[in-house]
C-alpha positions, 0 to 999 in steps of 0.5 A: 733293660737289656733289650732297650740297651741293645736298641740304643747306639752310640753316636759321637759319644751320645746314645740315639734312637734307631729311627734317627740314624741318617736323617741329616743326609736325606734332605741334602740328597733330595735337593741335589736331585731336584737341582739336577732335574731343574738344570736338565729341564732348563737345558732341554728348554733352552735347546728347544728354544734355540732350535726353534729360533734357528729354524724360524730364521732359516725359514724366513730367509728361505721364504724371502729368497723364494719370494724374489722374482728370478730373472735372466738378463742380457747386455745390449750389443753394440751395432757395427759402424756399417749396416748391411741392408738387402733391397730388391733391384731391377737389372736393366741393360745399360742401353736399350731401345725399340727400333721403329720404322721412319717410313711407310711400306711393307717389310721386304726382308729381316736379317737378325732374330732374337739373341743375335749379337749385332754391331753398330751400323749393321743392316737389320731389315729392309722395307719396301716403299714404292710410293715413296720411291715414286714421290722421290722420282717426281721431286727430282723431275720437278727439280730438273724443271726448276733448274732448267727455268733457272738457267734460262732466267740466268741467261735472260738476266745477263743479256738484259743487263748487257743491253741496258748499258747501250740503252737498248732495253729499259730498266723495267725490263732488266728488273723483270728479268732479275725478279724472274731469276730470283724466283726460279732460284727459290723454286730450285732450292725448294725442289732440292729440299723436297728431293732431299726429304724424299731421299731421306725417307727412301734411306729409311727403307733400310733399318740399321742397328744404332749401337752394338747389342743383342736383339731381344725381340723381333715383332715383325715378319716379311710382308707386314705393313709398316707404319711410320713411327712419326704418324698417328697410326698404330705403330709397332717396334720392329726390333728391341735391341739391348746393350748388356756389356754393362748393366744398370741396377735400379734400387729404391733405398728407404728414406732412413738409409738415404743419408748414408747412401753415397756415390762411389759405394760398392754393392753386391748382387745375389741372384737366385740362378747363381746360389752362393755367388755375388756380383760386385757393382758400384753406385754411380748416381742417385736421384738426390730426391725422395720419392713422395709416393714411396718415400725412397731414394732411387739409386743406380748401380752399374755392374760389368757384364762382359761375358753376358753372364747376367741377363737383363730383366733379372731380379736381384737382391742388392746388398748395401753396406750403409754407414750408420750415423750413430752407434746404436744398440741391439736387443733380443725382441723378447726383452720388450714390454708393450704397455700403455706407457709405450715400449719399455724394457726391464733393467736390473739395478742394485737388485731391483727392477727398473722399467725404462722407456726406449725408442726402437729403430730397425727391426731385424726379426729376432733382434731390434735396434734401440735408438735411445733409452738404453746404455751399453752396460745396462742389464736387460731382463729377458722375457720380463713378467707382465706383473713386473714393476719398478722397485721390485726385488729380483734375483739374477739367475742367468746373465748373457754377454753381448757376444752370446746374442745370436 
């Protein structure tokens, strides 16, 4: 009894067995631990789900960003109101002429060689023409004979007209003397013309400079046989003379610039022998017609050359500032797309690519003129990929301003 009594304990005034002590506290602790474990597991699960969702969203955004085509764009450049064109020109003297002989003979003497500056009327050469001299002498003799016969006819006519008043001669005799007088008068006039003709031929023995200029060629020498330039025989110009004080520069302007090429415009000449130097000229006349073979307009530019700095026959680059008819745009050539639909450029509008057909103008090498199909505020794609299509999403990574185009 004492042992059992010792094993019993008092709880709330009641005696309980030893195994039943603390039984109400154990289920509560168990449920509390289970709840904590569930909460922790739920927190871990939610945290993992959120991190996965965030990573997936980030990946999707990055993938979409990488999927966009990266492009560089440039804005068109407005052309200047006047466009400079460079054309080849032929420099010629204001006046140039070959000097031919007008009589036959042999060259007796020449007085000027190439490079000589001569004045108008200066003697260049003398031709020896013995045949013409003899013909002139014969013509003068014939004239003297005709004049003697005419004088006799005058005397006879006067005498017979006086005798007619006294009826000493018949009217028939008077008429004969008058007819003889008229015939001899005509012979004198014909012989005088022959004398003048041969005198002119003799005067051609001396060759004179027709204007102030420079001798650019001498094609004869003493003793050469000279043929008249008026006959069908082979003829050779004795000299070439040019007037280089003012030069004419002839230029063929392409048809597309013809409307802007007007008389009174100024032009600059550049020559290889004068690097870095320009010579100013003035457009004085145009052909006012397009050459059907070359489709060009021939123009003449006059350049003052008082010191003879420029040499005739030179090749020159003529710089002309031709006013443009309408303002156009310039683009780099690496913006063009050559496709079966025609020439196109890629534009960026609202983040999407738009292919636009354009009409080209003049090609300047690294740039090209666009006549139509483009606006000044358009953003044009540089080096567009061949696969680009209208509506494709693009991303601008670099933009070039109009002033940055070189």
